[in-house]
N, C-alpha and C positions, 0 to 999 in steps of 0.2 A: 230292511231297516238299516240305516247307516249308523255310524258311530255317534252322530250328533242327535240321534233320536228321530230322524225323519226318513221317510221312505224315499228311495231313489226314484227318479222319473218325474211324475207330476205331483205337486202338492198344492191343494186349493185351487186347482185349475191353472196354475202357473208352472212353467217348466223350472226345474231345480237348477241353480247356478252350477255350471260345470266345475269339476275338480281343478286343482291348481295346474296341472300340466296339460289341460285340455283347452285352455282359453285361446281364442284366436285374436289376431291383431284387429283393432278397431278400423272399420272402413267408413269413412264419412267425408263430407265436404266435397264430394265429387272426385276424390282422388282415385287414381287407378290402383287396382290391387297390386300387392308386392309380387314382383316377378324375379328378384335376385335370388340366386341359390343360397342356401344356408351355409354357414362356415363348415359344418361337417360334410356338406355335399361338395366341397372343393372351392366354394366362392370366398370372397373377402369379407371378413367380419365388419371392417370399417372401410368401405370403398372410398377412393379419393374423391374430393369435392370437384364437381364439374363447375368451373368458374363461369363458363358461358351461360349456364342456366340461372346463375345468380344475378346477372347484370341486366335482366329484362325489366321493362317498365311494369308498373302495377304495384299492388299492395304487397305481393309476395317477394318481389325483387329487392335487392340490397342497393344501398347507395354506392357511388364510386369509391368513396373513402373506405367503406367496409370491405368491398371487393379487394381493394389494394391491401388492406390489413390482412385479410384471409390469405392472399397470395404470399405475403411476406411470412406469415406463420407456416405455410406449407413449405416455402423455401428453407426456412430455418430448420424444420423437422427433417427435411431431406438431406441437409448439409451437415447435421450434427453427427458426431461420432467419427468423422474422418480423421484418420491417423496422420500425425505430423512427424516426419522424420527429417532431421537436419543434415543427414549425411548426403554429400553431394559428389557428383562425378565431374570429370574434366580436369582443368588446370590445377585447382587447389588439391583435388584428390591425388593427382600424380605427384605433386610436391610433397604431400604427407607420406606417400609411399616411399619416395626417395629418402625422406628424412629418417624413416624407420631403418633404412639400410646404413645411412651415414652416421647416425647418432652413436651407436655402440663403438665404432672404430674411432670416432672423434674423441670420445671420452677416454680412450686408451692413450691418446696423445696429449691430453690437456690435464693440467694440475687444477683440480676443482677449487682449492683454497686460493690459488693465485687468480683464477678466473673470477671468483666472487668479489675480489677487490676492484675489478675494472668496471667501468660503465658500459652501457650497451653499445655505444658507438666504438669505443676502444676495443671491446671484445669482438665486434664484427670485423675490425681491421686485423686483429690477431688471427681470427678464424679463417680469413679468406685464403691464404696459401695452404693451410692445413686441409680445408675442405677440398681444394683443388687436388691435393695428393690423394685423398680418400676417393674422390670421384674417378681419378685415374686408375686406382687399384680396382675399383668396381667396374671399370670400363663403361662409365656413364658420361655422356656428353650433354651439357646443358648450354642453352643460349644465355645472353646477359640477363634477361628478365627472370628466367628460372633460377639463375645463380643468386640474384638479389633476394628473390622470394625464399629460397632455401636458407640463406644466411639469416634472414629475419625470423623464420620459423625456428631455427636452431637456437638463436639467442633468446627468443621468447621462452623456449622450452627450458633453457638452462638458468636464466636469471629472472624471468617473469612468470606469468601465469598461463603459459601455453596459448591455446586458442582463444582464451578470454582477453588477451592483450588487444586484439583487433577491435573487440567490442568496447573495451574500456577507453580506447583512443578515439572512438566515434563520438563527437559532441552531441549528436542527435539522439543517442541512446540514453534513456534515463533509468531503465531497469533491465537487469539481466537475470533470467530465470532458467537454470540448468536443471532439467528433469531427467537425470541419468545421462549416460554417455551418448545416447542416440538422439536426444531432443533438447534444443535450446531455443527459448523464446526471448525476445527483447521488446521493450516498449519504446515506441517512437511517437512523439506528439500525442501521447495519451492512448495510443492504440497498440495492441499486442500483435506481433508478427513473428513468423518462424525465422530464426537466424541461420545463415549458411556457414556454421562452424561445426567441427566434429572433433571428438575425442577418440583416442586410440581404442580404449576399452574402459571398463569400470576401474581397473587399477590405476590407470593414467589419471582419471578424474579424481579419484580418492587422494592421490599424491598432491594434486593441485589444491584440493580442499585443506589438506594438512599443512601445506606451505602457507596458506592464508592465515589459518588460526594460530600456527606456531609463531608467526611474526609478531603477534600481540600477546604471547605468553599463555596461550590457551591450547587445549588439545581436543581432538575428536577421534573417537574409536568406538568399538562395540560397547565398551563399558560406559562411555560418555558420548552417546550418539548425537547430542545436540550441542551447538556452539554458536555464540554471537561474537563477531569480530569486526574489524574495520580495516580498510586498506590505507596506504600511506596518505592518500589525498582526502581521507575522512569518509569515504564511501562506506555505507553500512552493509555488513555481510551476515547472512545466516546460513549455517550448514547443518544438514540432517542426513545421516548415513544409515545404511542397513544395520540392524533389522527393522528400524522404524520406517525407513523409506523403502517401499517395495520395488521401485523401479531403478534402484541404484542411488548413488550419492546425489543429493539435490543441493544446489547452491543458489541462493537468492541475493543479488547485489543491488542495492539502491544507490545509484550514483548521485553525486551532488555537483552542481554547476561550479566550474572553476571561478566564475565571476559571481560574487555574492549578489543575490536578488534583493532589491530594496522594495519598500512599499510603493514608491512611485513607479517602479518597473512593473509591479503586479497590477497597478491601476492601468498602465499602458497596455498590458496584455488583455485587459478586460476582466480580470479576476475580481475587481471591485470598482465602485464609482469614485470619482475624485473627492466627493464629500465623505465617503467612507474612509478613504485613505487619510484625509485630514483628521478625522475623529480618531483613527487608530494611532496615528503619529502622536497626537496629544495624549492618548492613553498611555503610550510607552514613555513619553517624556514626563508625564505628571505622576508617575509611579502608581498607576492603577494595578491592583492584583488581577491578573488576567489568566483565564483558563481557555486554551485552544482545543476545540473539540472537533472530531471528524473521523472518517473511516481510514482504512489502510490505503496509503498512496494518495491521500487527498491534499497533502501539502501542509501538514501541521508543523513539521520541523522547519520547512521553508518559511512559514509565517513567523515562527518563533525567532529564527535568525533575523528576519526583516525587522521585527519589532525591537530586537535587541540593539539595533543600530541607533535607536532613539534614547538609549541610556546615556546619562551624563558620563563623560570620560573620567571624572573624578570619583566615581563610585566603585566600590569593590564588589565584584560579581563572582559568585560561585555557581558552577554548573555541575549537576549530578546526573549521571546516565549509566545505563548498563554497558553500552559500547559508545565511547565518546564520539559524537558525530556533529555536535553543534560547533559552529565556527563563528565566534563572536569577534567583533572588530575593536572592542574596548582594550585599552592598554593594561588595566588592572583586572585581569580575568584569570581565574584559577579553575581549570577543569578537574573534576574528580570522577573516578570510574570504579564500578563494583568489581569484586573478585569472586570467581566461583570456588567451590570447595575443592580440596585436593583429592588424591586417590583414597585417602582414609576418610573422606567425608568431612574434613575439618578445615578451618581457616576461611570459611565463606564470609565475605563482607557484603551486606545487602544495601539497597538504596536507603532503607530505613536507618541503618547504622551510619551511613554517610550524612543523612539529613541531621541526625542528632549531633554528629561531630561538627557539621558546618555551623551550627549555632554557636559553637565555641571559637570560631575563626573570624569573628567580627565582620560578617558580610553586610553589605548594604542591600543586596538583592540575592535571592536564591532562585535558581532556575532549574527545574527538573525536566529532563528530556521526555519522560513519560511516567505517569503513575498508574500502577496496576493493582495495588493491594494496600496493605496496612500502612505503607509510607504516606498515604493520603492524609492520615491524621496528623503526622508530624509536619507535613507541608502546610496544612491549615493552621497549625499552631505557629509556624514561622510567619505566615501571612498576618496573623493576629497578634504578634508580639514584637512589633517594631520593624519588621522587614518588608515595608511597603514596596510595591513594584515587583513582587515575586511572580513568576510565571511557570506554567506547566502545561503539558498536553495530556489528553486522554482520548480513548475511543468511545464515541457515542454518536447517535444519529441526529440528535437535536439538542438545543440548550437545556430543555427540560429533562431529557434523558441523561445529560451530563451531570446534572444535579443529583438525580436518582442514583447514578453510578457512583458518585462520590459518597453518598450515604451508605451504599452497599459496601464499598471498599473499606470505609471506617469500621463498619460492623463486622467485616471479615477479620479484623485484628483481634487481639486478645484483650482489648480495652473494654471494660464493661461500662458503657455510657448509654443512657436512654436515647432513643431515636430522636426525640424532640430536642435534646441538647446537641446532638450531632447536626441536625438541620439548622439550629440557631447558630452554631459555629460556622457552618458553611455560608449562611446568609451574612454573618458579620465579616467573614474573611474575603470571599470572592466578590469582586466588583463588576467584572465584565467577562462575558463568555463570547468567544468568536467561533462561529460554526463554519467550517470549510468542508467542501464536498467536491468530489470528482464526478462530473456528469457523464452521461453515457456517450457523449461525443468526444470524450477525452479531456475536455476543458476542466480546469479547477477554478471554482468560484467561492467567494465568501457569501454564504447564503443567509446568515443571520448575524447581527451584532446585538446582543441582549444584555441589559443591566440587571444585576441582582439588587433588589431594593431592600428587602428585609423579610420579616415574618408576619404573617397574619394568621393567628391561631397556630395550627400545626403545619401550615403550608408556607413554602418559600415563595415570595412574591417577586415576579420579574416584570420588566417592561422592554419591549422591542424597540430599538432605535432605528435599525435598518434591516431590510430583507430583500432577497432576490426572488422575483416572481417569474415563473415560466410563462411565456406567451405563445410560442410557436416553434416550428422546426423548419429550417431552410431546405431547399431541394438537395443540397449536398450533405445533409445530416447534421448541420450545426444548430445548436439550440439557441433560440432567440429569447431573451428575457429582459427584464427591467429591474434596476436597482432602485428601491423606493425608500425614501426617508419617511418615518412614521409621523414626523412633525411634533414629537414630544419633547418637553423640557427634560434634559438628562438629570437624573438623580445625583450623579457624580460631579455636577457642575461646580459645587463648592470646593471640591478637591482640586479641580482644574484651575480655579481662581487663585489658589495658593501659589501656583506656578506662573500666573499671568496669562493663562490660555482660555479664560472663561468666555470671552466674547467670540473668539474663533471657534471654540467648541460648540457654543450655542448656535452660531450661524450654520455650522456644518450639519447639526442635527435637525434643524428646522427646515 
């Protein structure tokens, strides 16, 4: 008698179902019985896929596209986890080794305060005879190429950012990501690749990080292991150090183009269609309240800079950011920047404090670099109280999610406002949402231009003016798509009419 009240063996003339560890694999459909060894017998639990067996004709076989997809998945699995180390051997490595010997003796002969007053070219001229003396002492002989390379490395070490100077000078590099002293990645044309630069050790990298943040009056150490800063050219920098970063000091630099990118240039790059470019120009000139939404590195700040070129030169513009990175071309532009707390935890000035203060500075437009929290409420209040043409950026995957994030950010603040009132204020304030996205081929596209119409019950109503539709992918991995106008009459046409752009705006949207 079993635990379930039935006898084992035969019950009613039918064999009893075997217990759970006794079941055998089903054999059917004319398939051969399993012959592979079990995992515990030394075989593979998940044997590799035989691609040749999948490509045959018949119902069981897969199509060519599926076989290709399976092969790419297999290649991706096999290539994942490969370690990337940016330390190199050869000419650059030998120059760095010589630098380590020359630098201490050079510092003994140079007055640091006097050297700091000279430019890089002047310092190189002053260093040339001193470097020759040091090399003679060390009994090292260098050719002309090695001599110039050594001079550059030493000047970068003393006045610049060491190995990062080479990457900062490269116009094709848009992002620099230092993951500890042994690994540095850069982004070129939207793709990440390992950079051939090296740091001496963790201490060397930490000194460079401190040099960056100290130049803008901030600090980074074990008590304050996070810091946002900027370089002299406006490039954005984030630094995170141990104990938060487990692989050593990490520096992320977002470089900005020396030549400002305009909306026409973005249309020429294929980031938007000519009709979209016309509509966005009119939105900037007609003082629409604009929210630019997108992911990290999708081009939100670039789009904000490009839109700002359509602002009337006679308007007073205030920009508010954590680390000042916007580069507006208007003559009457005043940038404001937040301040972190001091060692005692006091003296912090947040974005929200600056937005409140900006309302007392008679601005025509208020532009926020990015909204992340309770300052969203103050930004909406500014948009809704006479500062038409205000702009901001935020992180979201779609225009609808951008609206939801704005509701959540207002609710994060200590303001006790019903959700319906928050939604209504967003609908009354925001007029246009521009969604930007970095696609997997590295290209940055404007994927949606959406109007906020108003409220219908508790829901914010929107209508899409333009969208990017994915069509296919070329042989070299480039994404092929089409920018489509939805053919709708824009709700903001009346506002464009006040500035004389109504006909051009209507023709661009239809």
